[in-house]
C-alpha positions in Angstrom: 178.6 117.0 -44.3 182.0 118.9 -44.3 185.1 117.2 -42.9 188.4 119.1 -42.6 191.6 117.2 -42.2 194.9 118.7 -41.2 194.3 121.9 -43.1 197.2 124.2 -43.5 197.5 127.6 -45.3 200.6 129.7 -45.8 201.2 133.1 -47.4 204.5 134.5 -48.5 205.5 137.7 -46.7 208.8 139.4 -47.5 209.9 136.3 -49.3 209.3 134.1 -46.2 206.4 131.7 -45.6 203.9 132.9 -43.0 201.7 130.1 -41.6 198.0 131.2 -41.1 196.3 127.8 -40.5 198.4 125.3 -38.6 196.8 121.9 -39.4 193.1 122.3 -38.6 190.9 119.2 -38.3 187.2 119.5 -37.6 183.7 118.5 -38.9 180.5 120.4 -39.8 177.3 118.5 -39.6 174.1 119.2 -41.6 171.9 121.8 -39.9 174.6 123.1 -37.6 175.0 126.9 -37.1 178.7 127.3 -36.3 180.2 130.6 -35.2 183.9 131.1 -35.6 185.4 133.6 -33.1 188.9 134.7 -32.3 191.2 137.8 -32.2 192.3 139.6 -35.3 194.9 137.6 -37.3 193.8 134.2 -35.8 192.9 132.8 -39.2 189.1 132.9 -39.0 188.3 134.4 -42.4 191.1 132.5 -44.1 189.6 129.2 -42.7 186.1 130.2 -43.8 187.3 131.1 -47.3 189.1 127.8 -47.7 185.8 126.0 -47.2 184.6 127.0 -50.7 188.1 127.4 -52.1 188.1 131.2 -52.3 191.5 130.5 -50.6 193.4 127.4 -51.8 194.8 125.5 -48.9 198.5 124.8 -48.9 197.9 121.2 -47.7 195.3 119.0 -46.1 191.9 118.1 -47.4 188.3 119.2 -47.2 185.7 116.5 -47.8 182.2 117.8 -48.8 179.5 115.2 -49.0 182.1 112.5 -49.6 184.1 114.3 -52.2 187.6 115.8 -51.7 187.1 119.4 -53.0 190.8 120.0 -52.7 191.7 117.3 -55.2 192.9 118.5 -58.7 190.2 119.0 -61.3 187.4 119.4 -58.8 184.5 121.5 -60.3 184.8 124.8 -58.4 181.6 126.2 -60.0 179.6 123.3 -58.8 181.1 123.7 -55.3 180.2 127.4 -55.1 176.6 126.7 -56.1 176.3 124.3 -53.1 178.4 126.3 -50.6 177.2 129.9 -50.8 179.1 132.9 -49.5 177.9 136.2 -48.0 180.6 138.8 -47.7 181.3 141.5 -45.2 181.0 144.4 -47.7 178.1 143.0 -49.8 179.9 142.9 -53.2 176.9 144.0 -55.1 177.4 145.3 -58.7 176.7 149.0 -58.5 175.5 149.3 -62.1 172.9 146.6 -61.7 169.5 146.8 -60.0 168.7 144.6 -57.0 166.9 142.1 -59.2 169.7 142.0 -61.8 172.3 141.4 -59.1 170.3 138.4 -57.7 169.6 136.7 -61.0 173.0 137.3 -62.6 174.7 134.1 -61.4 171.9 131.5 -62.0 171.1 132.9 -65.5 174.8 133.3 -66.5 175.6 129.7 -65.3 172.4 128.4 -67.1 171.1 127.0 -63.8 167.6 128.4 -64.6 166.0 130.6 -67.3 165.7 134.3 -66.7 162.0 134.3 -66.0 162.2 131.5 -63.5 165.1 133.2 -61.8 163.1 136.5 -61.6 160.1 134.7 -60.1 162.3 133.0 -57.5 164.2 136.2 -56.7 160.9 138.1 -56.1 159.8 135.3 -53.7 163.0 135.6 -51.8 162.9 139.4 -51.7 159.4 139.2 -50.2 160.8 136.8 -47.6 163.4 139.3 -46.5 161.1 142.3 -46.7 162.5 143.9 -49.8 159.8 143.2 -52.4 159.6 146.9 -53.3 163.3 147.2 -54.0 163.8 145.0 -57.1 164.4 147.9 -59.4 166.6 149.9 -57.0 170.3 150.4 -57.5 172.6 149.5 -54.5 173.6 153.1 -53.9 170.0 153.8 -52.8 170.0 151.0 -50.2 171.0 151.1 -46.6 173.7 148.8 -45.4 171.2 146.4 -43.9 169.2 146.3 -47.1 172.4 145.6 -49.1 173.3 142.7 -46.9 169.8 141.2 -47.2 170.1 141.4 -51.0 173.5 139.7 -50.7 171.9 136.9 -48.7 169.1 136.5 -51.3 171.8 136.4 -54.0 173.3 133.4 -52.2 170.0 131.7 -51.5 168.8 131.8 -55.1 171.5 129.2 -56.0 169.9 126.7 -53.6 173.0 126.1 -51.5 173.4 123.3 -49.0 175.7 125.4 -46.8 175.9 129.2 -46.3 179.2 130.9 -45.2 179.0 134.4 -43.7 182.2 136.5 -43.3 181.5 139.2 -40.7 178.0 139.8 -42.1 177.2 142.6 -39.6 180.6 144.3 -39.1 180.1 146.8 -41.9 176.7 147.8 -40.7 175.6 150.7 -38.4 174.4 149.2 -35.0 170.7 149.9 -35.8 171.0 147.8 -39.0 172.4 144.7 -37.3 169.0 143.5 -36.1 167.4 143.3 -39.5 170.2 141.1 -40.9 170.3 138.9 -37.8 166.5 138.4 -38.1 166.9 137.2 -41.7 169.7 134.8 -40.7 167.6 133.5 -37.8 164.7 132.7 -40.3 167.1 130.9 -42.6 168.4 128.9 -39.6 164.9 127.8 -38.6 164.5 126.2 -42.1 167.5 123.9 -41.3 170.2 125.6 -43.4 173.7 124.7 -42.4 175.5 128.0 -41.6 179.1 128.8 -40.7 179.8 132.4 -39.8 182.8 134.5 -38.7 181.7 137.3 -36.3 182.6 139.5 -33.4 179.0 140.0 -32.4 178.7 138.1 -29.1 174.9 138.6 -28.8 174.6 137.3 -32.3 176.6 134.1 -31.3 174.5 133.6 -28.2 171.2 133.9 -30.1 172.0 132.1 -33.3 174.9 129.6 -33.0 174.5 126.0 -32.0 178.2 125.6 -31.8 181.3 127.8 -31.4 184.9 127.4 -32.7 187.4 129.8 -31.1 190.5 130.2 -33.2 193.9 131.4 -32.0 197.2 131.4 -33.8 195.8 129.3 -36.7 194.5 126.6 -34.4 191.1 125.7 -32.9 191.5 126.5 -29.2 187.8 125.8 -28.3 185.1 123.7 -29.9 181.8 123.5 -28.0 178.3 125.0 -27.3 177.9 128.7 -26.8 176.8 128.3 -23.2 179.9 126.3 -22.4 182.1 129.1 -23.7 180.3 132.0 -22.1 179.4 130.5 -18.8 182.0 127.9 -17.7 185.0 128.0 -20.1 188.2 126.5 -18.8 190.3 127.8 -21.7 192.4 130.8 -20.4 192.9 132.3 -23.9 189.1 132.3 -24.6 188.4 133.9 -21.2 191.0 136.7 -21.9 189.3 137.3 -25.3 185.8 137.5 -23.8 186.9 139.7 -20.9 188.3 142.2 -23.4 185.1 142.4 -25.5 181.6 143.7 -25.3 180.7 140.6 -23.2 182.4 142.1 -20.2 180.3 145.3 -20.6 177.1 143.1 -20.8 178.2 141.2 -17.7 178.7 144.4 -15.8 175.3 145.6 -17.0 173.6 142.5 -15.6 175.1 143.0 -12.2 174.0 146.7 -12.4 170.5 145.6 -13.4 170.2 143.3 -10.4 170.1 146.4 -8.2 167.5 148.3 -10.1 163.9 148.8 -8.8 162.3 149.1 -12.3 161.5 152.8 -12.6 164.9 154.5 -12.9 166.1 157.0 -15.5 169.6 156.2 -16.7 171.7 158.7 -18.7 174.5 157.4 -20.9 177.6 159.4 -21.8 180.1 158.1 -24.4 181.2 158.3 -28.0 179.9 156.2 -30.8 181.0 152.6 -30.4 181.8 153.1 -26.7 179.5 150.3 -25.6 176.2 152.0 -24.7 174.1 149.5 -26.7 176.1 146.6 -25.3 175.3 147.9 -21.8 171.6 148.1 -22.7 171.7 144.5 -24.0 173.1 143.3 -20.6 170.3 145.2 -18.7 167.6 143.7 -21.0 169.1 140.2 -20.7 168.9 140.3 -16.9 165.2 141.0 -17.1 164.6 138.1 -19.5 164.1 140.1 -22.5 164.7 138.2 -25.7 164.3 141.0 -28.2 167.2 141.9 -30.4 168.4 145.0 -28.7 169.7 147.6 -31.1 170.5 151.3 -31.2 167.3 153.5 -31.4 169.0 156.0 -33.7 166.2 156.2 -36.2 163.2 155.0 -34.1 164.2 157.5 -31.3 162.8 155.0 -28.8 162.9 151.2 -28.7 160.6 149.4 -26.2 161.4 146.1 -24.6 159.0 144.3 -22.3 158.9 141.2 -20.2 157.0 140.0 -17.1 159.9 141.3 -15.0 160.4 144.8 -16.5 159.7 147.4 -19.1 162.6 149.1 -20.7 162.5 152.3 -22.9 165.7 153.0 -24.8 165.9 156.5 -26.1 168.4 158.1 -28.6 168.4 162.0 -28.2 171.0 162.7 -30.9 168.6 164.6 -33.0 166.8 166.4 -30.1 167.7 170.0 -29.9 164.7 171.7 -28.2 162.1 171.1 -25.5 159.5 170.8 -28.3 161.6 168.1 -30.0 161.8 166.2 -26.7 158.1 166.4 -26.1 157.4 165.0 -29.5 159.2 161.8 -28.5 156.7 161.2 -25.7 159.6 161.1 -23.2 157.8 162.7 -20.3 154.9 160.2 -20.7 157.3 157.3 -20.2 158.7 158.6 -16.8 157.7 156.2 -14.0 156.5 153.5 -16.3 159.7 151.5 -16.4 163.4 151.7 -16.8 164.5 154.5 -19.1 167.9 154.4 -20.8 168.9 157.6 -22.6 171.7 157.9 -25.1 173.1 161.4 -26.0 171.6 162.5 -22.7 173.7 165.7 -22.8 171.3 167.1 -25.3 168.4 167.0 -22.8 170.4 167.3 -19.5 168.4 170.2 -18.2 165.1 168.2 -18.5 166.3 165.0 -16.8 165.1 164.3 -13.2 167.5 165.0 -10.4 167.5 161.4 -9.1 168.9 160.0 -12.4 171.8 157.5 -12.7 174.6 158.5 -14.9 176.8 156.0 -16.8 179.9 157.2 -18.5 181.6 154.8 -20.9 185.0 155.5 -22.5 187.0 153.3 -24.8 190.5 152.9 -23.5 191.7 150.6 -26.3 190.5 148.5 -29.2 188.8 146.0 -26.9 188.8 147.8 -23.5 186.5 150.3 -21.7 186.3 152.3 -18.6 182.8 152.6 -17.1 181.8 155.0 -14.3 178.3 154.7 -12.7 177.1 157.6 -10.5 173.8 158.3 -8.8 171.1 156.3 -6.9 172.9 153.7 -4.8 175.8 153.6 -7.2 179.3 155.2 -7.1 181.5 152.8 -9.0 184.3 152.7 -11.5 185.2 149.7 -13.7 187.8 149.2 -16.3 188.7 146.2 -18.6 
C-alpha cells in the first residue's frame, strides 16, 4: 500500500545540514496498525509527516498505491484526502463549532455538498459518542473530546490510511482511554493506521507491528510481543527499561505475591507512574480493561476470574463524610484496593496496608519503594 525507499530528510541548523532521516526503507500493508516508537529526536514525527508530505523529503521516494507521491507535480490535495492526519494538539478552529470544524474540508474542497457532509458528520459523531456536541465550540470540550472530534474530521474525508502523531500525549491520563477506544473501533473496521506514540500499553493493545527508530534509522521492525518479550536489540531494551514498561514489569512481579484482598496506598506526584503500576498489577491478573486514572470517577473497577481490583483516587476527599460517600469501606476485603492520594485518608486506612512510594528521578527513570505486608524493597531504573 505504501512503500518507502531510501528516504532521507535534512534540516539546516546554524547554516549546516542536520540529517534527521538516514535512508529509511520499509513498507506498510493494507489493514496494518503500525506503531512508531523511539527516543526524542529519533525522527519519528518527521518520518510520519513525510508520509503525507507535511514534510518534504530531501531525497528518496514514497510509493502510495503504485504512484510516487514525491514526484514533481503530484496532487497533494488528493493525497491528503486519502492519507488523513490526526495531530497531537487537535488543531481545531476555535471560532467554529464541532460540526463546522468537521465539514469545513469536504465542503471547501467540493468533495460533497454541505447537507451531505452534515449528515455524515452527525453519523460519525454518534459513532464516537459526541452526537450532543455538534454545536459546541472547542473551548467547551475536554481534551479527549477534542481529539475525538479531530479523528472524525479525518474520517469524513474517507481516507485509506490514518496517521496519528502522539494522539494521546496532550491528554490527561483519564482522557486517554476514550481516545484509544475510538481508535480500536476504527482498527476493527480494517483501517490502515500508522501512529507515533510513547504509550506502551496503547502499543500492546492496538498495534499489529512496531517500528523502533533511533538516530534517523529503523532499529527494530516486528510484532509487539517480539519487542516486549524477547527483543535482542540492545538499544530497544535500554529504551524500554527507562520507560513505564519497567514500572509495569515490576508491578507484575509485585502482583504475583498478592493474596487478593490487600489495601495498597500509593504516594507520588502527578506523572510519577502510579497508573502504570496499576496497569501492571491488572495485567498480571488477566484484566483486559483499559486501565486509566480514576480522577473523575473516584473509583475504577476491574474484574477477572483471578481477581477484583478497585482503583481509588482520593485527591478530592477531605473529610470522613467525603470518604464514606465513595463507598470505600464497603470495598474492604472484597478485592485488591489501590489508593492514589492516600495521604488524604491516611488515618482511615487499615494498619496492615502496603505502601508504595514512587518518585521520578529523571525524564524516564523512577525510584519505587514498597513497604508493608511481606514487602520491604527498593527499586530504581
